[in-house]
C-alpha positions, -999 to 999 in steps of 0.1 A, spaced: -727 109 311 -739 111 272 -769 91 281 -777 111 313 -775 145 294 -795 135 264 -824 120 288 -826 153 307 -836 169 276 -875 167 269 -872 163 230 -855 128 231 -867 91 242 -836 85 252 -821 39 252 -790 39 268 -766 6 268 -741 -4 286 -722 -41 281 -734 -54 314 -769 -34 315 -763 -14 344 -779 19 360 -809 12 342 -794 4 308 -797 -21 283 -773 -50 285 -750 -51 247 -722 -64 240 -705 -53 207 -689 -79 206 -717 -108 208 -753 -90 204 -767 -82 175 -767 -48 162 -798 -49 143 -823 -68 171 -812 -40 190 -820 -13 164 -851 -29 159 -862 -27 199 -845 7 204 -865 17 175 -841 46 169 -834 76 149 -802 91 158 -776 64 176 -749 79 194 -715 56 194 -694 59 226 -680 19 221 -646 17 219 -618 -1 238 -595 21 249 -554 23 244 -548 10 285 -567 -14 280 -548 -34 249 -524 -60 255 -503 -61 219 -486 -92 237 -522 -112 238 -538 -122 203 -570 -120 219 -568 -89 240 -558 -75 200 -584 -95 184 -611 -82 205 -598 -43 206 -599 -46 162 -635 -61 163 -649 -37 188 -627 -5 178 -627 -5 139 -657 -39 131 -686 -30 153 -689 6 139 -692 -4 103 -717 -29 112 -730 -3 128 -733 19 106 -749 -9 78 -772 -20 106 -783 14 106 -786 22 69 -798 56 57 -835 56 75 -808 60 109 -777 86 115 -751 75 135 -727 101 155 -692 83 160 -663 93 189 -635 99 168 -599 102 184 -574 124 186 -555 90 197 -548 84 161 -520 114 162 -486 103 179 -485 140 196 -450 152 170 -471 176 145 -497 194 159 -522 211 160 -535 182 135 -565 188 114 -591 168 101 -570 163 67 -538 154 92 -521 121 85 -536 92 112 -492 84 120 -498 72 157 -482 35 160 -502 6 179 -535 -15 177 -556 18 199 -546 42 168 -546 22 141 -576 -1 153 -596 36 157 -585 53 121 -603 20 103 -632 27 126 -637 59 115 -669 53 91 -668 71 58 -706 72 52 -733 99 49 -750 85 74 -720 89 101 -712 120 112 -673 115 133 -664 139 160 -632 140 166 -617 153 201 -602 139 229 -628 139 265 -625 140 297 -650 137 328 -655 122 360 -665 80 361 -673 55 386 -653 37 404 -626 22 397 -615 55 382 -588 52 355 -592 85 332 -571 114 341 -601 131 364 -614 103 379 -578 96 388 -575 131 406 -604 134 419 -604 97 442 -570 114 452 -568 112 495 -571 144 517 -536 160 508 -524 143 480 -497 151 458 -498 144 420 -473 152 393 -495 172 366 -472 172 328 -459 205 313 -452 193 281 -481 174 274 -507 197 256 -549 192 257 -578 206 242 -603 182 245 -639 188 258 -654 173 287 -681 142 283 -711 168 293 -700 191 265 -695 163 238 -735 152 251 -748 187 244 -730 187 208 -749 155 200 -779 173 213 -770 201 190 -765 181 158 -801 157 162 -822 191 176 -807 209 148 -808 183 116 -771 196 108 -766 173 81 -742 192 63 -719 188 84 -683 175 71 -673 145 88 -644 139 103 -650 170 122 -632 184 151 -645 197 179 -618 224 194 -628 245 222 -614 279 230 -582 275 242 -555 250 250 -537 238 283 -509 215 295 -522 184 318 -508 199 349 -531 230 345 -560 208 338 -554 190 369 -553 224 383 -585 235 368 -605 198 374 -597 197 411 -608 234 417 -641 236 396 -646 199 422 -635 218 450 -606 198 456 -578 227 463 -569 201 493 -548 181 464 -514 198 456 -507 196 415 -469 193 410 -459 204 377 -431 191 359 -419 179 321 -426 148 309 -393 125 299 -412 127 262 -435 160 252 -466 149 233 -489 175 220 -524 157 198 -539 198 203 -567 195 174 -571 226 153 -599 220 121 -598 235 88 -638 240 87 -638 271 123 -674 283 108 -687 245 117 -669 247 146 -686 277 161 -717 267 151 -724 239 166 -707 252 196 -733 278 194 -760 251 188 -748 232 223 -754 271 237 -723 284 237 -721 318 213 -679 311 214 -661 280 222 -661 281 257 -623 279 275 -615 246 292 -616 263 324 -652 274 321 -665 240 305 -647 223 340 -667 249 359 -698 238 340 -685 202 343 -685 203 379 -722 218 384 -742 186 373 -707 159 375 -703 157 415 
């Protein structure tokens, strides 16, 4: 989604990469291929780093799985920043998964209090460098099969399905489409004065049950019923920001006069994500 949205802007010449080089992208494996050679062939000025191994893909009982997560989530961003040096700038997706969900809202100075390999590896991967901008958010969007994320899972349900949505899991992330628009805004406006990390904060907060309902409605899946109920353990990783003016400025540069609500983002995502 991010590469597709950026490539739709005529101001950019985009080189996309995936691990297997599918869908017209260049093959690049963060654990095996040379970053320097890739950057040389791509001849890019900006890099958007969306590479990462998600928590659900990490087996903490498997040393090889842990080592791979550390290499990709923690070490790779530093290798990328070093290879990019000051001639190229990097936008790195930082995650809300570094927070436990017990002390929200979290601003840019909040301690990273989540346990586990994923959270710790992502913390180590937040590079402090003049040429790196860490934009922290939780992202959601449609995906190719097999669907494993929340929205993809909901949209892949059979007609007439009933699913559970948690009322005590709170969320204020952005869609993949809107994150891509944020990246475009940073690049086009040459916004070098943004603090890093910077939290991307939308106009409201919803529960996961509400999020499912908004996504299903936006994508025309009113046949799927969401049963709202509390989870055994509440989770609230909602983000706040110490820099509300930078947040507003970034949203404005991305085409929004005010930080959009999650419902607004879902409706806009559905127009291009079907």
